[in-house]
N, C-alpha and C positions, 0 to 999 in steps of 0.2 A: 766711793773707790774712784783713786783720781790716777787718769791715765797719762803716762808723760808730766810734766814738768819737775822733772828730778832738780835740775839746778837753780830753779827758784823756790822749793820747796829750803833745799839745803841754806838759800839767806837767810829766807823765813827763821828756822832751827838755830843759825850763826846766830841771828837775830833776838831769839828765845832767849840763849844759848852767855847771851855778853852778861862780861859783868859791869856797862856801861849802862845810861840812857841810849836807846835806839832808838829813832824816826825814819820811820820806812814810807816812800810812795811807792803804789802800788797803779800800774793804770794799764789801758788798750781799747779797743773797741768796744761798744755794745757787744753783748752777749759772749766773751768767751772767754767766760768762767773766771774773774775774779775773784768775788766776796766766795765761789767755792770752794776757792783754791786757801786764803784766809783762815776760812772754817773747818775746814779740811785738815789745813796745816797745826790748829789749835781747837778748837771744841768750845772751850772753855774761855769768857773775858770777863777780866777784871767789868769793862764796861762799852757797852757795847752799840750805835745808832745808828742809823737807816737816816740818809736826807732825804725828805718830801720834794715829790716830782714836784714842779711849779708851783710853788705856793708860795708865801711869804713871808716877811720877818717874823712874823706875830704868830705863825704854824708851825712854820719852825722851831723856835724855841718852846711853843708850847707842848709839841712832841720832844725834843730833845729833855724837859723838862721828866712827861712821861716815863722814859726811856731810866732816868735816876732813882724817880719814885718805882719804878720796878726790879730794879736794880742793887736798893738799898740804900736809898738817900727817902729818908722818912716825910709822908705830906710836903712832894716839892710841890710851889707852887712857876708857874711860870717867870721867868727870869727874868728882869728889863733888858737890858739888850744880851749878848754873845760873853763879855765881857764879865760879866753876872756869871753866866751861864758856863763859864769854863771856871770861874771861881768856885762853882756846887762842888762841879766835875772834882779838883782837887780836894774839897771834901771829903764827898765819896771813898775816892781812891786811901786816904789818910786812916779811914779807915777798917783798911782791908787787912791790916794786919802784915807779918811780915813776907814774901817772896814774890817774883817778878809778879809786874799789873800789865796785862795786857791790854790795849785803849784801842778798839776798831771803831774806826768813824767814815765808815762806809757812804757813797754816794756825795763826798764833801760838796761837788761843784754847785748841787740844790741846795746846801743851806747859806752857799756865798749871795744873797743874794744884793737887791740894789740898793746900795747906802746901808748897808749890815756891820759894815767895818768888820767881817767875818774873820778876811785874814788876818785883819790885824788884833783879834784877839787870841788866835793862835795860837802866831807869833804874840803876843804877851804870854800866855801857858807856855807853851813851847820853853822859852830863853828868859822866859823869868822865873823858872819855876820847874817844871817838868825834865829840861837836860841836866841838870845841876842832881840830880838825882839818880841811883843805883840802879833800881827797881822799875823804870817807867821805859815800858813797850809802846810807843804812838806806830799807830798805821791808820794809814789814812786811803783812801779809796774813790777812780772815781772814776763812769765815759767817759763822759767831756776832756779829749786829750791835750784839748787848748788850754785849758783853766787849768789842770794838775801843770803844763806845760810851764804858761806864762806864769801862773800867781805861786807854784811853788818851785817845781825846777829851775827856772830860769828864774827866780824873784830877786831885785835888784833893793829889796828893801832887808827888815831884818830877817826873812828864811833864804836869805842868801848861804848859800851853800851850806846849811843846816838837814838837812838829807843825809843820814848817814849810811841808807842803802835805799837805791829805787829798783823796781822788780818792773821791768814794762812783758806782759804776757802778747806774746805773738799769738798767729793765726798754729792751726795742730799740720804738723804733715803728711804727707801720705801713710807712712807707715803709723802716725799715733793714730789720723784715723781707722787704718784698721783694726788698730789693737781696739779701738772705741766700740768699733763695727761689731769684733767677737766678743765683748764684751757686755754688747744691749742686745747678744743672740741672735744675730742676723745672720742670712747664712747669703754668703757676696763676694765674688772672685774681683778680684782684682781688676779687670777691667768695669764690673760695675762702678768697684768702689773711686777706682779712675774720676767716673765719668760722674758720679758725687761730686765728685772734689773737682771737678771744669765748673760744676753748676755751684756747688756753695762754698766750694775753697776749704778752711780752717779748720771752722767757726765749731766750737764743739756744741753749743745748745740748736744749731742746726739738726745737729747729726742725731739727736738727740729727739727729736722730734718723726725720728723715719720707724715706721711702722712694720715691725718686724713679720707679720700676715700675710704681706702685700710685697709686690715688686723693686724694683726703684726705680721705673718707671712711670708706674703707679702711686708711689711715692710723691716723686716729681709734681704729680698733674694735680693730687690735693694740696698739697704747701703752698704751690705756686698759679693755679692755672684754676682753679675750681674757685666758684663764687666764695669771697672771704677764708680765701688758704688764709691759713696764718704767715707767708712769708710774701703774698702776693706786695703789701705794702712797705717791708721790713725799708727798703731804699728810706724811705722821707723819717722813720721811726731814725733809722742812723745816723746817720748826719744831724739829725736832733738831738741826739745824742753823746755824738761825740764833740759836737762845736756851740759854741755860744749864737753864735750868728751864720749858719750853716750855707745862706743864699752864695757869697766869694768861691767858698769850695766845691758847694755842689756848681756853678757855674763853669768852673774852671775841670772840675773830673768829668764837666759833659763833652769840654772841647777836645780834653785827651783824649775822648772815647772811640771819637771820631776819627782817632791817626793810629793807626797800628803798631808802627814802630816809635812813637812819641813825635813829643814837640820842645822847641829850644823856646826858652822863656816869651823870645821876642816874637813867637810863634804864639805865645800863648794870651800875651796881651793883644797880637790883630785877633782871632777866634773872640776875647772873650770881653776887648775893648775896657778895660782893668788897668789902673795906672801901674806902674810897674817900678810899686814903691815899696816900703820896709810890709806891708801888710801884704803882697801879694808873695815875700820873701817865706812870711812869718807862714801862711795858706801853701805853699809847696814843701816848706820843710815838716810840716805838721802832718802833712799828705801823708811822707815817705815816714815819716814815725808809726806810721797808724799802716805803713803797710799796702796803701791804695795803689802808691804808685813807684817805680823805681829810678833811678837817680845814678846816671853815669857821664862819661865823657867820652868823646871818639879820641885817639891820635890825632893829632896835626891843627884840633881843635883851639880857642879860647877860652879859659877858667869861665866865661861868664859865659856859652855857650855849651853847658851841660844841655842834656837830653832829660824829658821828663816822662817818663813812658806810667800808662796806666795798665796794671794786671791784675787786677780783684778782680777776682772770678764771680764770685758775687754781682755784681757790680756790671761787668761785661755781660753776664748770662741778662740781668734784669736789662740792660738797651739794647741786646740784641732780639732778645722774644714778650716783655713785658709794655719797656715803654710807652705808650700812649695808646698804646691796646685796650680796645672797649668790649671786641665781641669774640673775644679767643675762646673755642671749647675748652670745657671740665679735660674731654682726656688731651689736648694739643699737643704734651708729649710723646704720651703713649703712638698714637696714630701720625707722629712727625719722624718714626725714628730714622726712617729711611728716604727724606727726602735727602736734595742739595743741600738745602738751604742749612739741616745742621751737621749735613757731611762736612759745611766747608767749616762751621763754628767749631766741629770737638777738631778740627785741626789745628785753629789759632787759638784752641784753646790750651790744649795740649802742649803747645808749643810757652804759653806762658806759668803752665804745670812743672815743664819744664826749668823754664829761667826761676821759681819759688825752690827750686830743687839741687841748686848746682852745687850746695855741695858734696849732695849724691854725687853729681858727675862726676867731680874730684875723686871724691874716694875709687868707684869707677876705673877713672883713668890711672891710682896711682900716686896722686898728686895732693893727699893731703897737705903733707908739710911743707909744699912750693910753696914761695911767694907767690900770689897771682896776679891779676888785673884782669879784671870781667867786663864787659861792656858790649854793645852791641852794635853795629857801624857799617854806612851804608855811604855808597858812592856813585852821583850823575852825572856823566860829564857834560859843561857846557855846553857844549855844541849840538849832542846830540846823537853826534855821530859814534864814539866809542862806546865800549861795553861797560855798563854800570853794572853797580855790584849791593847786594841788602845782603848782609848776617846776620842771623838772630843775637847768639852770643858768640861773641871772640872770647879764650882765656888766653892772655897773653902771659908766660911762665920767665921767671927768673933762672931756667935753666934752662935757657932758649928756642923755647918749642912755644909756637903759637899753635890751639885744637882753634880751628873757624868749625864751630856747630851747628849742624844742619837738624831741625826738630821735623820729625814725620810720625802723624797719626794714623795705621792702616791697620785694616783686621786681622788682618796674618801679614806674615814679614816682607816688608818692603821692597820691590823690587826696582833695583836703581839702572831704567832704561839707556839707551844710550843717548839720547836728547841731553836727561838728564847729567849724567856724567858730564859732558861734555861742559854745562854751565857749572858746574862745581866747578871745575878745572879751571872755567873762566875767573868765578870769585876766587878762588886761590891765586890765580896769578892780576888781576887786579889790586886785590888787595895787596899784593907783595911789592907792586909797582907802586899807588898810590901811597904806602907808609914808609917802603925806604926798608922795611926791614929784610935782618941779616938771619934771623931765625930761621927755625924748620918750621913749615906750617906743614900740620897735620890734620884730614879732611878727617872728621868723628862725625856719626848720626846718633843725633838719640831718636830711635826709634822704638816703636812702643812693644813690637812683636820682632825685631830685629831683622836683619837681613836675609834676602831669596839670596841663595847662593849662586851669584852668577859670573860673568869675567869683568863685569863692570866691579863688583863688590870686594875684587882687590886692591881698586884703588884707595878704598877707604882706609885709616892708621887704628881707629879703632870705633868699636859702637857698645852705645848706653842705652840697656832696656827698659819696659817699664818695672819687670823685677828687682833692676838697680835701683832707682827711683824711689823703692819704700824701703831700702837698707840705711840702716841708720850709723 
């Protein structure tokens, strides 16, 4: 059963029903459900093959021949190269008769071994034969996002602009994770689903690992903190799967993990000592495309001073509680629920979840149809005598309103104290003064359990709750 993915399924269905040849790339981070989606959408293929992880060209071609033989090509021997392999595939497809022929090549990046010219052969297969037919639907799939983007989507050779559709699978939202939890028979309230989301993000595979007979805290201990926990070393596997040469990506991610509100490009260069060339630009672009980082510009800043902010839940949880730790208790998470360290983490993690659900916030504010610009904002006076301000989310609207959003995670309704009320008003005044905006400035609270009614609560124009973040 597929949870969510309605738009992606519609694209695949449209490609299947098309009257012309279609070339579709499905990509996204490790464990996000790419292969599951394609197999659920079609069930049967004219040809299906999966690349072999970390094996050379000879092994890749041997396995391709085995796939051909098992799916109808008689006595198929290992082809000499990928050009010969695709020639054999053409023969197989020509023998399949009438009707749409769906070809699914999974884990394509593993097939593209050094000096194998896999991409050249794929180009020749598509441009020299498949694209001229009306019965071919070619689907390629891979977790190595950098490969898919560089070699297929942004290719400037024969495959340039040859994709007819591309499908990037994003992590699940809170609502989709709730639907998955219910489908898997778990009994969890929304606070527990939020906690799971703050730890694992919206990666379906991680959620599928949860056992319904134990609590969420016990599951987190079992997966992350127990000896040989299935997700205890996921960090290394994640970046190796996504990027062919992950060292620079990890270096950038680690630098961003030290700054809650993000860094400029120059700050990243200073922290990592990497060269500020096109390679760094590609790394930042691909990290954003994989939803690891949020990229935005602040009013008044130059375009080259974009802010890059790490917002991936799993990675930040790993950095906070697992990275470099060797002697953690196997029940660490269950035993730490009431500690100050976890409470502080919950507050920061909730802010990230809110940033991942800006569309839900806009729906609650009734501005889904309004053109908006969203960003974080900070100001620190050079002389340090005046008031500074930091705002995690600003929603600048075309209807002449600006929402300054504050995120708060508490077990019950959040009480705005006199001191906190004063700080909110200072933020509003500093933002108005420094940006020069003439728009109306609304204070918005994104509070998991709403606001406690007191005199200061009336200074807030709008409130967004956890239940609102669950709404699609």
